[in-house]
N, C-alpha and C positions, 0 to 999 in steps of 0.2 A: 573517394575512399578516403578515410581519418589519417592525419598527417603526425597524429600522435597514437604511442601507444595506448590500445584501449586493450581492456580486459571482461572476463567473466568468471565469476566465482564455480569452480568444479563442483562443489555441494549444492548448489542452487540448481546446476544440470543433472544431478544424477538420475533421476527418475527417467531422464531421456536414456542416457549409455543404459541403464539396468533393463529400460523397455526394449531397446535394440537386444541387448544379450539373450532375454528372457525368449526371445521369438527365432532365435538362432539362427539370425544374419552374419553373414561373414564382415566380420568389422576389420580385425585385426589388420589383413594388409592395406587397406585404404587407408587407417591411422599410420600405420607406418610409414605409405605412401606421401601423403599429405603435409606432414612432420608431428599432427596431433599426439601419436602415441610414442614424441619424445618426452611428452609431460605428463604430470604426477595425476590422470585424470581420475583417478579413485581417491584421492587424500581430499577431504574435508577443507583441509586450509589450503589448496592449492587454487591458483588464479590461472587459467587457461589464455591465449590470445584469440580474440575475436574471431578474426578473419581466419582462423584454421578450423576454429568452433562452428560458426556457419558455413564453410566449406565443406566440412564432414557432414553435417546436418542437411545442405542441398543435395549430396552427394547420395545421402542414404533416401531423402524425398524421392527422388528422380526416379533412383531404383525399385523403390516399393508403392508411391502415390501416397494417394489422400489415406488410406488404409492405415499408415505407418502412424502419422499425424493424430489420427482421432484415437489409436492404441495408446501414443502417449499420452492424450489428453484424458483418455479412461485411467490411464493411471499415474496422471501427477496428483499428488499427495504433501497437504503440510508435512505426514507423519515420515513422509519417504523422503524426506529435503534435511540432511543432517545437520545439528545445530541449530541454525536458522530458522528450522519449521517449529522446533520446541520453543525456541526465543518467542517467537510470534503468537505461538500456542500457548504461553505462559501468562499474556496478555490479560487484564480481570474484564476486559469487554472490548466490544468491536472499533471503537472511539482510539483507545489506547494501541490495539493489534494494526490498526492501519497508522496512526503515526507511527508506531516503528518501522514496518514496510515503506514507510516515507522515508523515514531518517536513515536507510539502510541501503536503500535502493542504490546509490551512485556505489555503495563497496562493493554490491552484488555482482553491479555490472555498469563499468565505468560509461558517463554519458546520460546514464540511466536517470528516470527521475519518475516518484508516485507524487501526484498533486491531489491533496484535498480541499475542492472548493464547494461552496453554496450558492444557488442561486432559489432562494426564497425557503420553500420547506424541503427544499430535494438537494440531496450530497450528491457533488459530480468526483468522482476518481478519478484521476486523469493518467492514462502511463504514458508517458514522453520520452524521446530520444534527443540525446543532440544533435548538431550540425555533424558531426563525425560520423553520424548512423549507416551500417552499413547495408547494403541493398534488401537482402533478406532477414534483418532484425525485427524488422515492424510484422515479419509472418510470424518469426520462430517468438517472438516478444509475446504476441498474444498465446500461442502456445503453452507459453508456461505460467502464463500471467491471470488470463480469463478463470481456469481453474481454479488455481489458489484462493483468489478474488470469490468467486461464488461457494468453493468450499468451506470458507472462514466465517461467510456469511450465513450458510445452513447451520453450520455448528452453532450459531449461538440465535437465530430466526427459526430455524427450524428446516426438515428437508424438502419443503414445499416453494421454501421462499423464493421470489424473481424480483427483479429490477425493474422499473418503469419501461427503463432503455438502455439498451446496450448498443455505442459504436464500436463497430469495426472495423479493421484496415482492409478486410480481406473483400472482396468483390461480389462473394457467394456466402452463404453459409454452409457449403457442400461440407465441407471439413466436419463441420460440427454437427453433423446428422448421427442420431445414434449415441451422440455425447450428451448433449444437453435439448433438454426440452424450453424452446422458446415461447410457448405459444402465450398469446397475452402481452409478449414484451416485444415494444417498438425497437425494431431493427432496423440502425443506419450501416448502409453500408461503404466500403470504398472511403472512411475520413481518415485524417490524417492522422490521428492516435486513437488508440483502445480508451473508451469511458465508460463507466457505469453510472445508471444516476436511480437512486433509489431514497427513500424516507427517511429525513432527519432524524425520526425518532429510532431508526433501525441503529446507531450507533451508541444508544443506550442496553443493547442487550450483552448480557453477560456469557463469556464463553465458561463451558463448564469442564471443558475439555483438563482433565488432573495430568498437568505436565512439570517436570522438575523447572526450577527458575534457571535458565542462561541466558547468557548473553554473547554474543557473537565480542571473540577475544578483541579482532581488530576493529570495532565500533565505534566511530570518536560521533560524540554527541552534534545534533547540527546548530544551527544557531537558536532555530525555533524550541528548539528543546532548551536552550538555553535561556530561552526570555520564558517559557513554561516555569523550568524549576525557578526562576527568580520567584514570580506571579506568587508560587505557590508560596515563599516562603515572605511575603508581605503581609501584612498585619493589617487587621480593618482599619477603614481611615486613611488607608496610602491612595494617593492617587496614582493609578500605571498610564502614567501619560507617557509618548515616544521620550521625552527628555531624561523624564525621571529615569526608566528603565536604560536608555541608551547609559545615560550616565552611571547608573548601578553594575553597567556591566563594563564598564571603563572605556567605554565606545563614545565616538561622536552621535549625534543623533542621523547625521548623514551616511555614517560608516557602516551604523547598525541596518538601515533602509537596504545601504546596496549589499549586503550580507545576506538577508532576507528575502534579496530579489532573487538574488544566485539561486537559491532554493523555492522561486515561483510563489514568495509570500510578499505579505506587507506587514506592516508593524499590526495594523490593524484585522487583519484577517488572524493571527495567530493570537490576537487579543480576544478577537471574538469566539476560536476553537479551544481556548484556555476554557474562557468562560461557560462555553453550552458544554464542555468534557466536563467542568468541574460540576454545574448546575445537574448534572443526571447524578452524579456520583453522590453529591450531598442531599438532593431529595429524597433519594433511596434513604436516607437515614431516618426514620421515622421520628426521631426524639428532636429534631434539630426544626425549628421555626423557618419560614421562610423570609420574614422579615433577619434573620440571623445567616441565610443563604444569600440572600442581595448583599450584607454587608460583608462576607466573606468572599463576593464576588466585585464588591468593589463599587458597588453601586450606591449613591444618595438616599433610593428607599426601594422597599419593596414593588412598589408600582412600575419602575423602571427595570425592576428584572421579571416582571411580568409581562410586561410591553415585548420587550426582547424575545423572551420565551416563547411566547405566541407566534412572533413571526418566524422563530426559527421550526416549530412543531406543529404550531396552530392549537397549541393545547396551552392552557394556565400553568401556573406550577402545582397547584394543588389539582387539578384535572390530573396530569401527568402524573404526579404522588396516586391518584385514588384508583387510577387505570389499574 
């Protein structure tokens, strides 16, 4: 048990309470007994103590069994998560939606982190928790993270989209039966964190959901986002080195690396993510030549861009544009 106060966004877990209420389960008495009833559980701006929230969820699970979790996952949707769901869906593509989710993960749930990593032509999205993790947080984290991750990918890539591989913290897929079709997906059980593995090109897929432009009012930009915004502001010919970027942010290189490490990133990984996301966007502009794209991404020539882009996606910039 953590010695720090750890909290969870009431808005983010609204679908859990809505499902339990819709099923007509008697909740008010236990909410009052365990103390969670004293909090504004239906207030979008409220934060709830994790200890009481997970105690309540565990009680309902012991009472109703796996079918309750399956029903929650069937009904967990970005459209049902007030404010945050709208803000995520307002992003133009998968990459920016995932980066928004990563930036806001510690706000949604303290000690929680969403990391976006790369291995060759594969993206690995990892949901991790801090050392103060509650015993049942892994289970419940998967209950609401996996449906949302798969939903947003399918909104952009189509309803039949599947990842290459899913790492689950559970020791079986029983609670997912009837909710997800895992046919053809490599499932790894009893893993320390939940992970999705899928192709890099999926990051470029556009989100076609029309939602109002919203942002969480309490959202603070991550250090990685500050680097992204600075890189966007650099003109062609600039050299986006660690020293240059850190100095521009009024930080020492060591401090910048330390701040990024706290977010599970390095300067190199942030620069790579920025170049990949911006490459997708710029190559989708038919009037922009590859040489100009290379310059905008601070490559010395288009050949360097081509080699990097092929290593990320398996395609050259022109092959991607013509696909």
